N, C-alpha and C positions, 0 to 999 in steps of 0.2 A: 504493500500500500504506500509506503514511503517513497519507493521508486516511482510509482505512478504519479504521486503528488509532485515530485520534483520534475518529472517529464512534462507535466501539464504546465508547471510554472515556467519551464524553459520555453515551451511553445508560446506562452503569453508574452515572453520577453521580460527583460529586467524591469522596464518601466511599468508594464502591465501588472507584474507581480507586486511591485511596491504600491501602485495606486489601488489595486484590488485589496491588498492587505489594509491600507489606510482606510478605504471605504468600509470594510467590514468592522474595523475597530470603531470608526466614527459612527457607524450605524446604530450602535447602542445608545448614542446620545452623550452629551457632555458629562452628565452626572451618572449615566448608567453603563458606561463602558469600562468601569474599573473593577479590578479583582481585589478581594479582601484577604488574599492568602497571606499568612505569616508563618514563621517557622521554616523548616526545610533541613535537609541533611547536609547541604554543602558538599556533595560528593563529587562534583565535577573536577577533573584534573585540569587546572588552568594552564599548565605547561603545554598541554596538547592543543590548545586553541589560542594561545597568546599572540601568535604570529598570524593568525587568520582574521581576527577582528581588526579591520583597518577602517577608521572613520573616513570614508571617501571611496570605498570599494564599490559603492552603489549610489547612483545619483537619483535624486527625487525630482521628478518632472514638475515644473510650475514654480519652483522656488527661485528667488532672484538674489540669493545670498552671494556675496563676493568671495566666499571661501577664505575669509580672514583666518579661520581656524582649521584650514584644510589639512594641516599636518598632524592633527591630534587624533589619538586613538583612545578607546576605553581602557582604563587602567586595571591592574589586578585588583585594586581596592574596590572598584565599583562592580567588577565581576563577582567577587566574593559577597559583596553587599546584595546584589541581585539574587544570588543563590540563597541567601538567608531569607529573602522574602518570597521567593518563588519555589514552593515545594515541588520536587520532582514527582510527576505522576505518569506512569507508562500506559495507562488506559484513559480514554476520554471521560471527562467528568464535568459537572456543572459547578462552577466556582462559587456562585451565589444563587439564592432562590429566584432572584430577578432574571438571572441568565437562564435558569431552568425554565422559567415561564416563556422566555423568548427562544428557547431551543438552541442557545449559544453554548457550545461545549469548549473545553480547554484541555490541553494535553502537554506533556513535557514540562518545561519550566515556564509556565504561564503563557503558552502559545495558544492564541485563539484559533480554533479550527475554522478554516475558510470554506466557502461553499464548494469549491472544487477539490477539497482535500477529504480523504476518507481514512480514518485510523481505527475502524471498528475492531480490528484484531490487536490493537495496541501497537506500541513501538518499542524499540530496544534502547538501551542506554546511549549507544552511539547516535541513534536517530534523534533522541531527545537533545543531545549535545549539539547536533547539527542545526536543529531548529533554533536552539538558543543562540548559536553563532549568527545565524541569519537575522534573527530578530534584533539582537544587539547591533549588528551592522546597519540595519535599516534605521534604528534609532539614532546611532551616531551620525549617519549620513544626513538625517533630517536636521540635526543640530548644526552640522557644518554648513548646510545649504541655506538654512533659514536665519541664522544669527550673523549679523553684520558688524558686531563689535568684538574686540578681543576677549577671550575667556582664559582663565587659569585652568589647570588640570582639574581641580576639585569642582569648579563651576561647570566645566564641560561634563564631568562624570555625573553630577547631580541632574543635569538636563537629560543626559542619556537615560538615566534611570526613570525619570519622569516620562519621557516619550515612550520608552519601553512599555510603560504601564498604561498610559492614556491614549496612545496612538498618534501617528504622524499628523493626521488631519486636524485633530483637536489642538495639538501644539501649534500648528501653522496659523490657526485662527484665534489663538489665545491672547488675552490681555497681557499675560506674562511675557510673551514674545515681543509684543508691541513696546512694552515698557523697557525691556532689555535692549532693544535696538535703538532706544532713545538714550541709552547709557544710564538708565535708572536701575542700577544693579540691585540695590536694596529693595526697591518697590517691586521689582520683578521677582526676587526671591520670596517676598512675603505673599505673592500671589499663589505660591505652592499650596498654602493652607486653605485655599478656596476649593481645592480638588479633593475633597474628602467625603463626597456624597455619593450615594447610590439610592435611586428611588426616593430622593428627597430627604434621606436620613444619613446622618454621619455614621460611617462604619469605622469601628475601632482600628481595624487593620490598616485602612487607608489613612486614618489620622496619624498613626504611628509611622507609616511609610513616608508621608509628606513631611512630618516633623524631622525624620531622619535625613531626608534629602535637603531640607533647609539647613541642617547642621553641616552637611557636607559642603553645600554651596557657600555658606557664609563663613564657616569656621574651620573648614578643612578637617572635619571630625568624622572619620569613618568608623570609629569604635562605638558601634551602636548595638544594643541587645536586640535580637530578633524575636525574643520570646513573647508569648501571651498576646 
């Protein structure tokens, strides 16, 4: 099934794959597209993927960014951070009751299953890792293409985590991005705490995740507990 998914993705082309994934994540809506997962086993071998995730290996159509941050890549710190919040699951599941009602399943490390993907028989650890690499790459590229002001590594990492969770489309339309591109770094960072809702209610997992991303963005603090 994984091979079938990748073949279809290749047929659609890189831009089609990115736009389709963006559409599906945005389809849930600004408040409904977020996963409340916390915890996780952190079992990914980062050495095996550190040279694969390059922020810039995939271009997102429609963005006008000047690629000021074009040489940046996701750090080990943020990969570990994401592993802490995205519990590895090798069978499809509903991350929240709202997503159950909408028929939106997730698999691997927080990968939203797209309409042309089928993982009914589950995936392997390697396939989960590959999906993770692809999703982090898409998030990193979205940041590079959309942000027109210089970023530090910790700011870049926090935004990659944010986009990984909320989707490319939502990030592109966000007040956070608008404020950031006006050099209002603090105001942009504070916008993170607006993205804690699903179905009109604050989710504890999302609140903790945004608060952690805020710590990374503003204070370069990656030492955050994933529990509870």
